[in-house]
DODO-770471 format. One line per 10 residues: number of its first residue (from 1); their letters; for each residue z, x, y of N, C-alpha, C, O. Coordinates in steps of 0.05 Angstrom, whole numbers. Atoms other than C-alpha are relative to their C-alpha. Layout:
REM DODO-770471
NUM) A) Z X Y Z X Y Z X Y Z X Y; ...
//
This chain:
REM DODO-770471
1) SFFVVAAKYA) -5 6 -29 1940 -1825 -325 -26 5 15 -45 16 5; 24 -3 -17 1891 -1825 -267 -7 30 3 -30 37 2; 5 -28 -5 1899 -1750 -255 -11 14 -24 -28 32 -22; 11 -12 24 1886 -1732 -327 -30 -7 -3 -46 10 -10; 28 9 1 1822 -1773 -327 -17 14 20 -39 23 15; 15 -14 -22 1801 -1744 -260 -5 29 -7 -27 39 -2; 3 -29 7 1813 -1673 -285 -20 3 -22 -36 22 -22; 20 -1 23 1773 -1687 -349 -28 -2 11 -45 13 3; 27 3 -11 1713 -1712 -310 -8 22 19 -32 30 21; 6 -23 -17 1719 -1656 -260 -9 24 -17 -27 39 -9
11) LYFVLFYSTS) 8 -21 18 1716 -1607 -318 -28 -4 -11 -43 15 -13; 27 6 10 1655 -1642 -347 -21 7 21 -42 17 15; 19 -5 -22 1621 -1637 -279 -4 30 4 -27 38 6; 2 -29 -4 1636 -1563 -271 -16 13 -23 -34 29 -18; 15 -11 22 1610 -1548 -341 -29 -8 1 -47 9 -5; 28 8 -2 1547 -1589 -331 -14 14 23 -37 23 19; 12 -13 -23 1535 -1559 -263 -6 30 -6 -28 39 0; 4 -28 6 1544 -1487 -287 -22 4 -21 -38 22 -18; 21 -2 20 1501 -1498 -348 -27 -5 11 -47 8 4; 26 7 -12 1446 -1530 -307 -11 24 17 -34 30 16
21) LYVLEQYYFR) 8 -23 -16 1445 -1471 -259 -9 24 -17 -28 37 -11; 7 -22 18 1444 -1421 -316 -28 -4 -12 -44 14 -13; 26 6 12 1385 -1456 -349 -23 3 21 -44 14 15; 20 -3 -21 1347 -1460 -283 -6 29 6 -29 37 11; 4 -28 -6 1359 -1386 -270 -16 14 -22 -35 29 -16; 13 -14 22 1337 -1363 -339 -28 -8 -5 -45 8 -12; 26 10 9 1277 -1407 -350 -19 -9 22 -42 -16 17; 17 8 -22 1251 -1424 -281 -1 21 22 -22 32 28; 0 -18 -23 1273 -1380 -223 -6 28 -7 -23 41 6; 5 -28 6 1274 -1313 -258 -29 5 -8 -40 24 2
31) PKWNTDPENK) 29 -5 6 1204 -1319 -289 -18 -4 24 -37 11 28; 17 5 -23 1176 -1348 -225 1 22 20 -20 30 31; -2 -21 -21 1203 -1295 -178 -3 28 -10 -5 47 6; 4 -27 11 1195 -1236 -224 -29 8 -3 -35 31 -7; 28 -7 3 1120 -1241 -229 -17 -15 20 -10 -36 29; 19 13 -18 1061 -1256 -184 -23 -12 -17 -22 -9 -42; 21 12 16 997 -1292 -205 -14 19 -19 -26 11 -39; 13 -20 17 970 -1227 -234 19 12 -20 14 31 -34; -20 -8 19 1033 -1220 -276 11 28 5 18 43 -13; -13 -25 -8 1058 -1160 -237 28 -5 10 32 -26 23
41) PLMKEHNYRY) -27 5 -8 1132 -1153 -225 3 1 31 -7 20 44; -6 0 -29 1154 -1173 -154 27 12 5 31 28 24; -27 -10 -3 1228 -1160 -161 4 23 -20 -4 21 -43; -5 -23 16 1249 -1092 -188 29 3 -7 46 4 11; -28 -1 9 1312 -1088 -230 14 25 12 5 47 9; -18 -21 -10 1366 -1047 -194 -13 17 21 -2 38 29; 11 -14 -23 1318 -1023 -140 8 -15 25 -6 -31 36; -12 16 -21 1363 -1048 -85 -15 1 26 -18 -19 40; 14 -3 -26 1324 -1021 -26 -26 -17 0 -31 -30 20; 24 16 1 1259 -1054 -49 7 -30 0 -6 -45 14
51) NQYFFTERNI) -7 29 2 1293 -1120 -67 11 -11 26 8 -34 32; -10 9 -26 1328 -1123 1 -24 -8 18 -22 -28 32; 23 7 -15 1260 -1123 33 -14 -25 -11 -21 -43 4; 15 22 13 1228 -1171 -17 14 -26 5 0 -46 10; -14 25 -3 1283 -1223 -10 5 -8 29 6 -32 35; -10 7 -26 1302 -1219 63 -17 8 24 -24 -9 40; 12 -9 -25 1266 -1177 114 -26 -14 7 -29 -23 29; 25 12 -6 1197 -1206 108 3 -30 7 -13 -41 22; -5 28 -6 1225 -1277 110 16 -5 25 10 -22 41; -16 3 -24 1278 -1268 163 -16 5 25 -14 -10 44
61) TKYLSMNFVW) 16 -6 -24 1231 -1235 212 -22 -20 4 -33 -23 26; 21 20 -2 1180 -1290 197 10 -25 13 -4 -38 29; -10 25 -8 1225 -1349 211 21 1 22 27 -20 35; -21 -3 -20 1279 -1322 258 -8 20 21 -21 40 15; 6 -18 -22 1273 -1289 326 25 17 4 47 7 10; -23 -18 -3 1318 -1227 330 -7 23 17 -29 33 17; 1 -24 -15 1330 -1171 378 24 17 -6 46 8 -7; -21 -18 6 1371 -1110 360 3 21 22 -17 33 31; -5 -20 -22 1404 -1066 413 23 18 -10 43 8 -20; -21 -19 9 1444 -1003 398 1 23 20 -19 29 33
71) PKSLMRPKMQ) -3 -23 -18 1471 -943 438 -15 24 -9 -23 26 -33; 14 -24 7 1438 -876 440 14 17 -21 2 32 -36; -15 -15 19 1494 -848 399 -6 -7 -29 0 8 -48; 8 8 27 1467 -886 339 -29 7 -6 -38 4 -29; 28 -6 4 1395 -863 349 -3 25 -17 13 44 -15; 7 -25 13 1364 -812 303 -11 20 20 -25 11 39; -17 -13 21 1376 -754 300 29 2 8 45 15 -6; -27 -3 -11 1440 -762 341 21 -8 -21 41 6 -25; -19 10 20 1476 -803 287 3 20 -23 25 25 -33; -1 -19 22 1457 -752 233 13 26 8 23 41 -9
81) ETTTTPLIYC) -13 -25 -10 1482 -695 277 30 -3 2 45 17 -1; -29 5 -5 1550 -727 290 16 -6 -26 40 -1 -27; -14 6 25 1567 -751 219 -19 3 -23 -42 -5 -23; 15 -3 25 1544 -733 150 10 -18 -22 1 -16 -45; -12 18 20 1585 -786 115 -13 -27 1 -27 -33 20; 10 28 -1 1567 -857 97 14 -15 23 34 -5 35; -10 16 -22 1582 -912 148 9 -27 -10 -1 -37 -30; -7 28 5 1617 -979 147 -9 -16 25 1 -13 47; 8 18 -21 1580 -1031 189 17 -25 -1 15 -41 -20; -17 24 -2 1631 -1083 210 -12 -20 19 -13 -16 43
91) VVPHGVAPYG) 16 19 -16 1593 -1144 233 15 -26 3 27 -36 -16; -10 27 -6 1617 -1208 266 -19 -13 20 -34 1 33; -15 18 17 1614 -1266 271 -17 -9 -24 -41 -5 -25; 14 10 24 1597 -1297 204 -17 -24 7 -40 -26 -1; 14 25 -5 1578 -1366 230 -4 -15 -26 6 -7 -47; 5 15 24 1554 -1418 181 -15 16 -20 -9 16 -44; 16 -18 17 1503 -1369 153 -9 23 17 -24 20 36; 6 -24 -16 1495 -1297 178 -29 10 -4 -33 32 -13; 27 -7 6 1419 -1297 173 -10 25 15 -21 43 3; 11 -22 -16 1404 -1249 230 11 27 -7 -4 46 -12
101) ITAYPLWSKV) -12 -26 4 1454 -1194 218 -3 10 -28 3 33 -34; 5 -9 27 1438 -1192 144 -30 4 -5 -40 -2 -27; 28 -9 4 1367 -1168 155 2 26 -15 -2 48 -3; -10 -23 16 1386 -1121 99 -14 27 3 -1 47 8; 13 -26 0 1333 -1067 100 4 16 26 3 40 26; -4 -14 -26 1346 -1052 174 23 19 -2 21 42 8; -23 -17 1 1414 -1024 157 -4 23 -20 12 42 -19; 5 -21 19 1385 -981 102 -22 20 8 -29 38 -7; 21 -19 -8 1332 -945 143 -1 8 29 -14 27 36; 2 -5 -29 1343 -947 218 17 23 9 7 42 22
111) WNDRLCRWTC) -18 -20 -11 1404 -904 231 4 24 -18 10 46 -8; 1 -22 18 1404 -861 169 -14 -9 -25 -23 -32 -28; 16 6 24 1371 -858 101 16 -10 -23 6 -14 -45; -17 10 22 1430 -883 60 -4 -30 -4 -7 -45 15; 1 28 6 1424 -949 25 26 -14 9 47 -2 7; -23 16 -9 1470 -1002 55 6 -22 -20 -11 -39 -25; -9 21 19 1508 -1043 3 17 -20 14 37 -13 26; -15 21 -14 1533 -1109 30 21 -12 -19 19 -10 -43; -22 12 15 1596 -1144 8 0 -30 2 -12 -41 21; -2 29 -1 1610 -1216 -8 26 -9 -15 38 8 -29
121) APLLLKIPVV) -23 10 14 1666 -1260 -35 -5 3 -30 -27 -4 -40; 4 -5 29 1676 -1242 -109 -9 -25 -15 -24 -23 -35; 8 25 13 1667 -1315 -128 -30 -3 0 -41 -14 -19; 29 4 -1 1594 -1313 -106 -14 16 -22 -36 9 -30; 12 -16 21 1580 -1259 -158 5 -11 -28 -2 2 -48; -4 13 25 1601 -1307 -212 -16 -27 -3 -15 -40 -24; 15 25 1 1556 -1366 -194 -28 5 -11 -42 23 -1; 27 -3 11 1493 -1372 -236 -21 -2 22 -17 -16 42; 23 -1 -19 1427 -1360 -198 8 16 24 -4 37 30; -8 -14 -24 1463 -1339 -135 9 29 -6 0 48 7
131) SYYLQQMGYV) -10 -27 6 1498 -1280 -168 -22 19 -8 -22 42 -2; 22 -17 9 1434 -1255 -199 -15 13 23 -21 37 23; 16 -11 -23 1397 -1247 -133 17 17 18 7 36 29; -18 -18 -16 1458 -1219 -96 2 27 -14 2 47 0; -2 -26 14 1466 -1166 -150 -25 16 2 -24 41 3; 25 -15 -2 1393 -1148 -146 -5 12 27 -22 30 31; 1 -12 -27 1402 -1134 -72 22 20 5 24 32 26; -21 -21 -2 1461 -1088 -86 27 -9 10 43 7 19; -26 10 -10 1519 -1133 -66 23 10 -18 20 14 -42; -25 -7 14 1590 -1112 -85 21 -19 10 20 -30 32
141) PAKSKYIIDV) -22 17 -8 1654 -1153 -84 15 11 25 17 35 28; -15 -9 -24 1692 -1151 -18 29 6 -6 47 -7 4; -26 -10 8 1750 -1114 -48 1 30 5 -19 44 3; -2 -28 -9 1776 -1046 -26 -9 20 -21 -23 39 -15; 7 -20 20 1766 -1011 -93 -30 2 -3 -40 24 -8; 30 -1 2 1692 -1030 -96 -12 13 24 -31 28 22; 10 -12 -25 1680 -1012 -24 4 30 1 -14 45 8; -6 -29 0 1714 -944 -31 -17 14 -21 -26 36 -16; 17 -12 21 1675 -931 -95 -29 5 11 -40 26 6; 26 -3 -11 1609 -943 -59 -1 22 21 -20 38 22
151) LTKKEENVGV) -1 -20 -21 1629 -899 0 4 28 -10 -8 47 0; -8 -26 9 1658 -841 -38 -15 11 -24 -22 34 -25; 14 -9 24 1625 -838 -106 -30 -3 1 -45 15 -6; 29 3 -3 1557 -867 -92 -11 11 26 -35 15 30; 7 -11 -26 1558 -841 -20 -22 -17 14 -41 -6 24; 18 19 -13 1523 -903 7 15 -14 22 39 -16 22; -12 16 -21 1535 -944 69 10 -27 -11 1 -35 -32; -10 27 7 1573 -1010 66 -2 -18 24 5 -10 47; 1 20 -21 1560 -1072 107 20 -22 -6 20 -33 -28; -21 21 4 1617 -1122 117 -3 -20 23 -1 -13 46
161) VLDGIAGMFQ) -2 22 -20 1612 -1189 153 30 -6 2 41 -20 -15; -29 -4 1 1684 -1179 174 16 -26 0 38 -27 -12; -17 24 -1 1708 -1249 189 -4 -18 -24 11 -37 -28; 4 13 25 1680 -1274 123 0 -31 0 -10 -43 19; 0 29 2 1692 -1346 100 14 -13 24 6 -34 33; -14 11 -23 1742 -1358 156 -18 -2 24 -15 -21 40; 18 1 -23 1687 -1342 206 -19 -23 -1 -30 -30 20; 18 23 3 1646 -1400 179 10 -24 16 -5 -42 23; -12 23 -13 1695 -1448 211 7 5 29 22 -10 42; -4 -6 -28 1695 -1415 280 -23 -7 17 -24 -1 41
171) STNSGEEEVA) 25 6 -15 1627 -1441 301 6 -21 21 24 -38 19; -1 20 -22 1618 -1481 365 -27 -13 4 -48 -1 -2; 25 15 -4 1567 -1533 383 -12 5 28 -36 1 32; 10 -3 -28 1562 -1515 457 -20 23 2 -38 22 19; 17 -24 -2 1529 -1447 446 8 17 24 -6 37 29; -8 -15 -24 1566 -1423 508 24 18 -5 31 35 11; -23 -15 6 1626 -1393 474 -4 16 -26 -12 5 -46; 2 -17 24 1625 -1334 425 28 3 -13 47 10 1; -25 -1 14 1679 -1335 372 -1 18 -24 -21 17 -39; -1 -16 24 1700 -1285 319 29 1 -10 47 2 6
181) YLQKRKGIVK) -27 0 12 1759 -1285 271 7 28 -9 -3 37 -29; -4 -28 5 1786 -1215 273 29 9 -2 35 30 -14; -27 -10 -2 1861 -1210 284 13 6 -27 32 22 -28; -12 -5 26 1877 -1212 210 -19 15 -18 -17 14 -43; 19 -16 15 1821 -1166 189 3 30 5 -16 44 12; -7 -28 -6 1855 -1099 195 -3 18 -25 -2 43 -23; 2 -15 25 1847 -1078 122 -23 19 -1 -22 40 -14; 24 -17 0 1778 -1049 135 6 27 12 -7 47 6; -8 -26 -13 1811 -995 179 13 18 -21 8 42 -21; -13 -15 22 1854 -973 120 -20 11 -19 -19 34 -28
191) IALKAGVPIV) 21 -9 19 1793 -969 76 -16 23 12 -22 43 -2; 15 -21 -13 1755 -927 127 16 26 1 5 47 -3; -17 -24 0 1814 -879 134 2 12 -27 1 37 -30; -3 -10 27 1822 -873 59 -26 14 -9 -25 34 -23; 26 -11 8 1747 -860 49 -9 22 19 -27 37 12; 8 -20 -20 1742 -815 111 -27 -5 12 -43 14 16; 26 7 -12 1683 -852 141 4 -15 26 25 -28 30; -3 15 -25 1670 -881 210 -8 -29 -3 -23 -36 -21; 7 28 -2 1665 -954 228 -20 -4 23 -15 6 45; 19 7 -21 1605 -980 267 3 -30 6 -5 -46 -10
201) PVYGFGHTSM) -4 29 -6 1624 -1046 302 -27 -12 9 -42 -1 24; 25 14 -6 1567 -1097 307 7 -29 7 23 -41 -6; -3 29 -7 1564 -1165 342 -27 -14 0 -46 -4 11; 25 15 2 1511 -1217 327 2 -24 19 13 -45 11; 0 22 -18 1501 -1261 388 -17 -23 -10 -39 -19 -20; 14 24 8 1481 -1332 372 9 -11 -27 3 -34 -33; -8 10 26 1513 -1338 304 22 -22 2 23 -39 -15; -22 19 -4 1572 -1377 331 -12 -28 3 1 -48 -5; 12 26 -6 1525 -1433 352 -18 -10 -22 -30 -32 -19; 18 9 21 1485 -1437 287 13 -22 -16 0 -32 -35
//
């Protein structure tokens, strides 16, 4: 039948696509980005803080204009005096691509010295090429058990783009209206209570119109 044939060719496409990405990752992207012309390693395996800078900060600040504003209560040493636990940065909106708010190294050095591990849809950590670079920046699946493990066992900060994939579809073309998908995102409060850590709310102006 038509559906059987369509399913067969869809399977062929998925297998071809995944195999192509895997080959590109192993034999092109990984060798290219792991060494410079002098054959020195650029990316450092499992050095999340370094890789966050290497992949994002130097490029984001080069191509995007960003301004960060925060209250005095978050300034050093005030934040370190008020809490000694890791933090959960809850950021909205996601927009089509949250380039500005994921200037990763900022979250790992400005307010305290703890590494900030960002979360993403578990599916992204299974895609060839994409998963490799996300893992090298310290990403964890956006599931409660992984987030709690980072907060309590590793004692590191966690960054969550709270509206996630749903937030990608809340963008507006006018640029005059800010939109965030939050009413069904209450699970993060349970996670914070269970881990005994505070939530730092963050809003990224301009993402809705991207």
